NUZAGU-753642 format. One record per residue: x, y, z of N, C-alpha, C, O in turn; residue in three letters. Coordinates in steps of 0.02 Angstrom, whole numbers, plus 50000, padded with zeros to 5 digits. Each point is the difference from the previous one (the first is absolute). Last residue first. Layout:
// NUZAGU-753642
XYZXYZXYZXYZala
...
***
This chain:
// NUZAGU-753642
550435392153379499905006649994500185000649934499975005549973pro
498714976950164500235000649965500425008049981499595004549997lys
498894980050213500115004449950500584999649957500434996350024trp
498674987250133499965000349912500205007549962500075001149940gly
500234991850311499064999649993500015000349926499445000949976arg
502735001150099499744992750040499395000749979499744994549991arg
501275026849967500224992449945499734994450027499824996049957leu
499575021050161499785001349969500194994749948499604996449970leu
501555007550229499504995150011499585000449925499824994349988ala
502165015350036500004994149998499404995749995499894994649971ala
500175026450037500254999049935499784992350019499514996949979arg
500465015750192499405001149982500074996349919499484998749971val
502445003150170499684995350031499165000049949499714994649990ile
501815021049953500264993249989499594994249999499854995849957ala
499685027650121499884999149946500084995149971499604998549955val
500955007350255499354999149994499754997549940499554995949996asp
502685011350038499924990550030498994999649998499674994849997arg
501765025449932499824996149968499964993850024500094995049964gly
500525025150145500534995149975499824996949942500454998749960arg
498675021950184499844998049948500584995349986500485003249980asp
499165001550270500155002849939499664996549945499644995250011pro
498944998150086500255005550004500864997250025500094994450023arg
498404988549910499825004749968500355007950009500035003749951ile
500194974750168500164999449920499785005949954500175000649942his
499505000750296501024998849998500074997549928500555000249972ser
497255004750105500295006049982500684998749984500375003549965ser
498104975650015499865007150042500595002049963500304997649952thr
498084983349934500565003749989500055004350070499455002250015leu
499364974349854500145003950063500585005350000500584998049992arg
497594985649834500725004050002500025003050053499535004050002val
498634976049936500225006850020500435001250003500294995350028pro
498404988649816500555000750020500105007450045500075005349969glu
497844977749942500175008550005500444997750042499854996450047trp
498674985949917500485000249954500365007149993500275001049946asp
497954989850200499845002149948500505000549941499825001149943val
500714994250280499304994849977499655000849934499644995949972ala
501955018950146500414993749962499574996549969500074997649944ala
499095022750175500454998749919500054993649980499774997449949tyr
499625004050285499384998349946500255002749916499794997549947ala
501855002750234499624992349981499665000149953500034996649949ala
500745025650112500444996249963499874992749992500214997149949tyr
498375014950202499805001749940500584996049943499794996449955lys
500424999850284499294997649965500015003349937499834995949958glu
501905012450154500254992249989499224998049962499974998249941ile
500135024950119500304997249960500184993349956500114998649941asp
498685008050275499675000349943500324999949921499704998249950arg
501284999250271499744994949991499265000349925499694995749970asn
501845021350111500634995249978499474994249998500224995549964trp
498745024350087500175000349961500494994949950500104999849939gln
499255002650292499374997149949500095000349949499664996149965gln
502155008250185499894992449980499304999949962499854995249964arg
502125024150028499384998350025499794991749974500094996849948thr
501925010650014499915001650046499535000950017500035001450060val
500724996649713500274996150044499864999550089500264995350030arg
498765017249789499744992249990500464994850018499964993949991his
500165029550039499614999550038499744992150001499684996850041his
502095016349857500054996550069499504997250019500064995850044asp
499805005249696500195004750043500114997050063499854994150004gly
499784995949737499814999850071500635005150046500614999949994glu
498264995049752500375005350027499984999850073499675004450028ile
499754977049774499695002550066500725004350018500574997650000glu
498204991049746500705002550058499745003450053499515003749997val
499524974249808500005006550055500515003350033500424996850031ala
498624988249738500775001350043499725006150028499865005349972leu
499194982849845499794997750054500514999950065500174995650039arg
499765011649717500584994950018499874996450073500334995450024tyr
498225021949887500024996449937500574994050011500034995149964gln
499815023650207499244995049994500204993949927499954993950008pro
501565020950150499904998749933499554995749976500114994949968phe
500295023950259499874994349958500074998949938499885004949964ala
500255009550286500154998649941499714994549960499634996150031gly
500005006950208500315008249973500074999149932499865005649977asp
498104978250117500845001549997500195006449971499705003549960ser
498064983250167500225003049956500715004250018500215003150049ile
498084972149982500405004950030500205005249941500024998249941gly
498184985750039500704995850048500365005050025500204998950057leu
497185001149851500625003650001500374995850050499814997550053leu
498314992249792500225002450043500755003650024500544997849982ile
498274989749799500055009550025500125001250070500085006050012gly
499964972049869499415001750025499915006550013499485002350025arg
502554989849918499554997049933499475002050032499705002949955ala
501875011950185500084994549959499544997149947499805004449962asp
501495018250123499464996750023500094991649961500424997949960arg
500955029750100500284991449981499274997250024499815001450057val
500705025949892499694994850045499974994649956499804999849942glu
501985021350079499564995449966499714995350057500214998050055val
501165023349896499645000250058499284993649961499435000849979asp
502275008349855500085000450065499424998050042499505000549963leu
502004990449807499335002950025500045000850080500274996150039glu
501865004149771499534996950064499435003550004499945006149989pro
501784992449789499585005550056499454996750024499474998449974glu
502784989149906499215001649989499895005250054500384999850049pro
502184997349898499554997750044499305001049968500015005149966leu
502035008449968499924993449948499334996350034499554998749959gly
501675019150142500204995150014499944994549940500344995149990thr
499015028250062500454999649961500454991649988500484998549964gly
497755007850257500295004349944500634996949952500474996950025arg
499184996450183499664995649969499945004349928500144997049948leu
500185013550283500704995749961499874995449954500474996049998asn
497815015650083500195005349968500834995449976500315000149947glu
498174990050184499555001249938500575003249957500094998149943arg
500334999950275500014991949968499885000249938500224995849961trp
499495022350192500684999949981500034993449951500404999749953asp
497545005050133500155003549948500754999049975500174999749941thr
499094988250235499654996949939500205004549943500154997749945glu
500405011550269500554994649979499734996149945500444997349965leu
498335020350142500545003249953500414992549979500274999449945leu
497074997650055500574999050054500615003949957500074999749939ser
497974991149973499695000650060500685003950042499965000650061met
498945000549674500494998950052500025002150066499885005750019ser
498574998249814499944992550011500584997950036500034994450026his
499375027749827499744998650074499944993150026499464998750026pro
502565013249820499554995350003499455000550076500194999850058ser
501895011249759499885001550081499264994349992499774999749943ile
501585008449878500354994650031499724998550071500274996650044arg
499625022549798499544994249978500184993950038499744994949980pro
501125027550099499194997850015499824993449962499574996350023leu
502755013949992499804995550042499244997149992499794994350013ala
501125022149841500384994150004499744995350034499814994849975ala
499605026450052499644997549931500204992749980499664995949968arg
501475016350247499074998249989499814995749952499764994450008leu
502485016049973499954994150041499224999049995499744996649956lys
500575021549937500264994449972499924993350033499734995049977ala
499815025550129499484998849967500144993649954499564995849992ala
501755016750185499884994549999499564996449966499874994150014gly
499645030250058500684997950000499934991550005499594997750039arg
498465018849828500214995150062500734999150003500284999149946arg
497715015249921500674998449989500174997850099499895002650055gly
497654992849878500445006149990500854997450003500214994450013gly
497704992050014499765005550037500385004649960499665004749979ala
500614971049990499735007149934499905005550027499935004749960glu
500634976850200500645001549923499815005249974500355005049992ile
497964986750150500445004650034500645000949968500365004850015ala
497994981349891499865008249997500515003450046500195005749988ala
500274970649998499905003749935499825007649996500305004349967arg
499184981250231500825003649984500115003649948500195005850002leu
497564986350023500325006750033500735000549999500315005249991gln
498904977449901499675002849945500225007250051500275004849972ala
500044974650127500425001649949499985006549950500465002149965pro
498454996150285500034997349933500445000549962500295005450004thr
499574994650295499885004949916500114994849945500314994750006ala
499224996050225500165008450030500125003249931499845005950000leu
498524971750048500565002149959500265007850030499595004250018gln
498474982450067500615001650030500595001449962500555000850028leu
497534993549872499895003450039500485004050035500075006249999glu
499794969949882500285008149970499855006850036500365004549978pro
500024969450088499635005850024500285007349969500365004650020arg
499774965449975500155008049974499515005150007499435000249978arg
500684975550163499495001849952500465007449966499965004250045ile
500904977850131500265001749929499535001449949500034997549944gly
499745002650307499614992349985500035001649912499524999249963arg
501585017550180499924992950024499794994849965500244994450001asp
499885026849862499904999050059500284993450020500224996149958asp
500955018249834499174996450022500174998450076500554999950027arg
500235021149795500074994050053499494997549999499435002049984pro
501745011949834499384998050000500104995050057500254994549985ile
501485026049932499834993950034499394999949996499715005349999arg
501425012949952499454997949964499904993550026499444997849985val
502305013750117499565003150005499404996949959499475000750030met
502614988549983499684999550056499265005649991499464997850020ala
501904999849798499664994049993499594999350077499464997150007asp
502135022549955499204999549946499534994650027499435000950020gly
502694998850062499655005450060499415001049948499445001150022met
502244984649865499664999150064499665003850045499764997050048lys
501025012649746499754993749990499604997150074499415000650018val
502285015949996499545001749997499224994649959499405000950014leu
502964992850032499725001250070499265004549993499584999850045asp
501784995649755499674994950043499684998550035499554995950000arg
501475023349914499514998849968499504993150018499404999049996glu
501955015750180500334997749942499304997649963499484999850033ser
500435021950154499984991249984500274998249917500005003749950leu
499625020350154500554996750035500054992549994500454996850027asp
498075018649862500615005050019500614994850019500595000149981arg
496974991149973500534999749969500565004849998500384999449951ala
497724999850184500624995650027500534999649939500604998950008leu
497235012749976500585004250031500534995150021500545002350020leu
497654988149883500295005349946500545001750028500564999249975ala
498374987250178500334996849943500115004449945500404997549960trp
498285012150214500474996750026500654996049950500615001050008val
497125007649912500415003850000500774999950047500485003749987thr
497734976949976500355002749947500445005250015500594998649992ala
498374997950200500444993149958500255002449950500585002250001pro
498495019150134499824993549948500514993950010500585001650010thr
500075016950171499785000749926499684993649982500164994950031ala
499555016550212500384995749953499875001449932499505002849977val
499515003950284499845001149939500814996549966500454999350041arg
498014992150177500625003249979500115002549935499904995249962ile
498234994850153500125007150016500505002349982500095006150003gly
499694971049944499714998850074500035009750045500105001350060glu
500504999049672499984990850045499995004050082500265005150020val
499315009549743500154999450063499904992850030499464997150000thr
501355013849750499234999250014500285000250085500565002450009thr
500215010049741500294998250071499414995750025499455001249974thr
502185008349784499224997550033500154998750073500564998850023his
501145011449772499654996350055499435000650019499665004949985ala
501475007449846500214994150001499994997250048500524996750008leu
498505022849939499564996349942500544993550000499944995749956gly
500855022250203499074999150012499854992649957499774995050026pro
502895008550013499365004849977499334995949995499864994349980gln
502315005250190499714997249954499415003749979499615003250034val
502734996550144499515003149978499594995849924500364996549965gln
501034992850272500125003149919499295004649979499444998750023leu
502214989650224499245003749960500295000949934500585001149984ser
500144985150259500025000449939499535002549958499454997349992arg
501115004450280499474997249958500655003649929500425004550001ile
500294994550233499674992049986499575001649951499564995749996gly
501025028150068500314993750020499724993850008499554999650041pro
499655021149805500094998550073500244993249999499844995449961arg
499105020549832500805001250040499834996650081499775003850042arg
498594995449709499984999750069501015000950018500464997949966leu
498685009449781499964995750065500145001850057500285005350015ala
498365012349865500544997849992500024991950043499624998250045arg
498315012649804500315000250067500684994650002500074994549974his
498285011849833500655003250011500294999250053500575002350003pro
498764978149936500165004249981499415005349986499484998549970ala
500634980150204499955004649926500055003950005499875003050053phe
501554978350079499405005950021499905001349913500384998949953val
500594978650199500015003449931499495007650022499565000550042ala
501974980650104499385003349989500115003149940500575001149978val
500704976750173499845005349950499345003549977499494996949989glu
502244994750236499414999749965500115004249938500325005349994leu
501964982450104499575005150015499204999349948499954996849947asp
501484981750122500035006249961499475004750008499414998750007ala
500844978950101500485006550020500145004449963500475003850015asp
498334978449915499685001850074500535003950038499925001550059gln
500364991649715499445002150007499855002850067499685005250010ala
502074980649946500265007149978499385005150016500085005450028ala
499454970250025500625002950045500185007849985500095004150044arg
498574983949796499395002050050500485002350072499775003950041ala
500254995049681500624998150045499575003150059499765005649998asp
498784992849838500454995149992500744999250029500394995449991leu
497015007650078500555003149992500524996149971500144994350020leu
497025001549959500684999850035500425006149978499855004449960pro
497645001050092500444997149952500744998550029500315003150043leu
497895007850071499974993050002500284998049947499884994049991gly
499725030050047499514995849959500204993250015499644996449966gln
501725018350156499305001750022499304995249936499424998350014ile
503074999049943499854997850061499095001450041499614996250030ala
501255012049758499944995449993499804996350078499484997050011leu
500965024549974499404998649974500164991849977499434998249988ala
502505010450097499565002150045499304996249969499844994750025thr
501755003749837500084995250050499575001050035499604995450009cys
499905022549808500604994450005499974995250057499415000150016gly
499095020250024500154997249933500474994250012500034997050054ile
497975021450079500664996049987500104996449942499554999149958tyr
499265027250077499954991650017500664997149986500515002349973phe
498615026050048500404995449983499704992950023499614999850048ala
499265020549953500105000549938500674993849989500214998449945his
498815008050269499445000549948500174995849925499674995749970gln
502055002850242499725004849969499484997949971500024993849995pro
501134993550212500004999749942499605004749952499434997649998leu
500974995050249500215007149967499935000749922500105005449972leu
499214976050164499615005850011500275007049995499755005450016leu
501314974649894499345000949990499625006050014499695003749962ala
502294983250128500065006249954499305003449966499915006049996his
500134976250158500205003550037500155007949946499915006050012ala
499414973749907499475001850032500045005650051499515002850026arg
502374986849838499455000449965499535005450047500025006149993val
501524980850097500265006850006499505004449944499905006150006arg
499614969950048499935005950056500185005849993499735004650031glu
500364981649768499405000950044499995004650049499735005649999leu
502264983549936499885004049951499115003850029499985005450028ile
500784975150083500515006350012499665006449956499735005050025ala
499214973749931499725002850066500465007550006499755005650001ala
500824981949818499375004849992500015002350060500105006050010arg
501584979949986500195007749996499355002649957500075005249968ala
499834971450109500325006350088500145005249941500005005250033val
498964980549834499425000350051500505006350043499845005750017glu
501544985249833499445005849957499735002750062500115005650022asp
501144974250007500495006449994499325005249975500075005350031met
499214974949962499885000750055500435005950016499805003750046pro
499114985249736500395004850017499955002050075499545003850014tyr
499454975049886500645002849966500485005850021500614999850000pro
497854992850189499844999349943500545000149967500525000650032gly
498895002250197500174992349986500014999049917499984994449975glu
500565026150230499724999049930499924992149995500384996850036ala
499745024050169500254992249985499694998949926499445002349987his
501455021850139499284994649971500304994249988500604999249987pro
500805014150210499854999649924499324997449992499644997750044gln
500855014450181500064994249981499894999749914499525003149976ala
500705014950198500654997349975499914994049946500434998349960asp
497755019250137500264994650017500534998349942499895000549940ser
499385025250111499774993449964500434994350028500565001250023val
498945025150046500434994750014499684993949965499464998250023ala
499615026249929499874996550045500654993749995500124999249940arg
500165024749916499514993050004500254996450069500585000350022gln
499145026649850500294994950062499724993449984499424998949982arg
501175025649872499574994750001500174996050069500565001050022val
500505019649877499345001450009499394992750020499395000150008gly
503004996549868499885004450037499275004149988499765001949947arg
500714971750041500165007249966499965005350036499694999650053phe
500404980050053500334995649945500015006449926500344999649949pro
499624997850344500015005949946500134998949924500475002749972ser
498704982150260500415001549968499805006849952499435002149991ala
500124988950268499875003549933500325000349968500495003250018leu
500004991150207499524994449966499475002049924499524997249975asp
502075014650179500244996349976499404995949969500084997749943ala
499555027850098500144994450025500194994849961499875000449940ala
499485022250000500784997250007500024994550012500424996649970arg
497495013950034500094998349928500674997649990500154996749950leu
499155011050279499784993749970499934997549936499794994349988arg
501015026850085500264996750038499954990049985500394995349996gly
498345023449929500665000349952500424995350039500414996849966glu
496975000850085500625005750002500344996949963499884994549974thr
497515001249989500594997350011500605004950007500075004449957val
497474997749984500355003750057500734995650019500285001150054gly
498234998649756499714996150015500125001450083499594998150042ala
501485013249787499275002150004499584996050047499475002350021ala
502834992449922500045004750048499195001550009499785000350058arg
500524983549791500124998850084500005005450026499615000450048ala
500145002549739499524997250005499824998950083499515001050035ala
502645006249849499425004750016499284998050035499705003450041gly
502154982249884500055003650072499415005450012499675001150051val
499784975649824500325008649983500165001650064499694998350050arg
500194975749912499525005649993500495005250010500594999650016phe
499044972150018500415006549955499645004149988499444999149975val
499524982150144500614998949998500505005249977500574999750024pro
497115010050060500204994249968500924998650002500435003850021gly
497675013250083500685000449960500184996149952500215002149946leu
498144993350220499755003249945500695002449950500054998749940lys
500234995050271499864991549961499775002749937500094996749949asp
501405016450241499264998549983499884997149947500415002149959asp
501624996750192499945002449965499144998149977499724994650006leu
501815004250224499894996749958499775006549948500045005950018pro
501894998450137499485001050003499654993549940500404997349962ala
502044996550107499545005649961499344998950014499764994350001pro
501964995750190499694998349937499715006949966499805004750035pro
502074996450145499305000049991499734998349937500115003949954arg
502324989750173499595004549943499244998150001499764994450001pro
501915000850223499804997749927499605003849979499575002850034met
***
């Protein structure tokens, strides 16, 4: 029966550089043992659980992909030069932002930028590019050097469509609410002004797409699906919805917060991800909210991803019919 590998010093941590292990007295044979992975040359990683993280929110696949990306980032960050920083989907994962295609992002190379005149990195598993210093700013998240959200957004213009830039811009400037429904502007990751400054920093690939996307970005859009719905309404002749709307009764008591609304017509639009269906607490809360809305003559319109994606016009038709019922005249 094979002898189990000798235990490693806990001070090395779950991921460590080979040089640090050698300095701590770890032998070459031990560094080649089966319980250690080599995600990048010069780095070793202890065996991790195969269990996938569980998420009961609107982006469960996001959480699985983010965990996988961060595992690789922690290994690669040990090798990251001082002039380099993470960008693209890698940066989105580090900053807790949604991923447009979580499955693709999970398997993609890590994305790294370097400041000129340094050359882009050449290493398996890394996609790298050179950036002029004036076109990027960096920050640290849990000790990991990463582009600021505004820089990440501007650099995404190399790969994303105008519509997708609106979606990611919404996610970055979003003003979240806490579990009591109170807005928390201090948790906003970027401001529209910072996005504009990133565009105007100098010559940038995709600048025309960025400029077209910026006026359509809102700090009150709460999800990528909601942004898709709002983008679907563009050019249809329907009125512009208000976003993240507090619905109150005649006494001012808060009955609920709706993703979108047309207050003039007392029409609320609810963009419902899977968590509205599979989370018991959310399901019960929704039933109570819609009953409260009906009591004050507010009509809820409930839209799911099957109405909104791909853009077949079903969501627009549903909202249009509801507006006509409530007295809107084209």
